[in-house]
N, C-alpha and C positions, 0 to 999 in steps of 0.2 A: 285273494283268496287262494291257497296254496292246493295244487291237484296232485295226488299222489301219481308217481311215474308208473305205477302198475297199470293204469289204465290204458298204457300205449297199445295194448294188443287187445282191448276189450272193444268190440263194437258197440254202439248206442243204438237204441231203437229210436231215431229221430221222429218217428210219426207220432210220438207221444208227447213232443215238444211244441207248445204252441209259438215258439219265438223262430221257428225254422219252417221252411217250406221247401217243397220238391217241384221244380216246374219244368215239363219236358221240354228240352231245347235250351235250357238255361244251365250253364255250367255242367253241360253233358247230363243233366237229371241229378246231380247231386244236391243233398240237403245243403241249403245255403240259410243264413241268418236271414228271416223275413224281409223282404224289401231290398235285398242286396244281392251281390254276387260272390259274397264271401262265404267259401264252405264251412259249414258248421265243424267238421273235424280239424280245419285248419285252427280254428279258435282253440279247440280243445288241445291240439298238439302245442300251440304256443304257450297255452298256460300250464302244460306239462314241462315246458322247457323254462318255467319260471316268471313269466310275463304275467301281469295282472290285466284285469279287464279295461282298465284304463291306458295302459300300456299298448296293449293289442289295438284298441281303436284309435288312439292318437300317433303312434309311432310305426305300427306295421300296416293297419287297414286304415288308411286317413279317411274320416267320415263315417266310419262305422259307429253306430250309436252305442255308448257305452253301458246303457241298461239292458238292452236286449242281449249284448256280449256278456254281461255279468249273469245274466239268467241262463244262458245257454251253458255256461262254465258250472253254474250251481246244478243245472238239470244233470248233466254228464255225472258230477260228483254223485249227487243224490242217487242216481240209477245204481251206480255201483259202490253205494257204501255199503259196509257190512251191515247185515240185519242182525237185531240182538237176537240172542237165543232164548 
């Protein structure tokens, strides 16, 4: 899935995404992929740089589950998709 580069400066409301969590004291309270220490925004940043969910999980964050990674990317894309007029 390709993520448009225009999302770089847009903040995502991660509280609406079931695949991420915020735990005080874990990665300074940043939103992370649930059950990991991988920041959700880092996943999006890598997707914006052209990496697929599979590449992010296998090559960048070893051990990161692919399906939640894919869903996090899809969530961010859906949240910022243009709404039909």
